[in-house]
C-alpha positions, 0 to 999 in steps of 0.5 A: 818265607825263603825270598825265592820265586816271589809272587810278583804277579797276579792273574784277574780274569776279567773277561777281557782277551788282553794277557797284558791287562789280565797279568796285574803287579803286586805289592812287591814291585818288579822282580829283581835282576837274580831273579830272574837268574835264580831258575837258570842256577836252580837248573843249572845245579838240577843238571850237574848232578843227572850227569854224577847219578847217570854217570858215576854208577857206571863207573862203580860198578867199572871199578868192583869188576875189572874182568869179563864180568864188567858187561854183564855187571853194566848192563843188570845195572841198567834192568835194575834202572828199566825197573827202577824206572817202572816201581817209581811209576807203579809206587806214584800211581799206587801210593798217595801218602808221601810219609809212605813213600818217604820211609819205602826210598830210606828203606831202599837206600839203606838197601843199598848202602849195605850191598856197596859196602858188601862190594867194598869188601869182598870183590874191590875198593871203591878207591882202589887201593888195593888190589882185587885179588888180595880182596878176592880169592875168586878173583885170584882164580880168573887172572891163574885162568888168563894166564894159564898158571895156577895160583895158590891161596895160603891162608 
């Protein structure tokens, strides 16, 4: 068993109104100092993960869509996030089986990764190593509209 969050106290409901007498120390003894710090470290790691999750998808979209489509792409992201929260709530209320939830989540993850690969190959590199005009002729035509010149794509 993992030594984190061990049960140092037990609650005994004996009819008394004093909470201090109802919580009794177990055979493990008093908690160590690090057992008070562990929940705070876990909360800090969770906050760090949440910060990455909240900031990384918009940053990836802004690197993919560097033209006038960026605002629409981020708005589309927020719409899908909202629909995802709604779907999460409905699935949590309707589907009671954990294996079914895990299989569904895995399938959605694979589909999302496939979409990311398509964006990587057709729109822009995640690392930004190549210009979008070298990868996607549509990006080249939008640049031509802005500058007022025409660039022909050579085969």
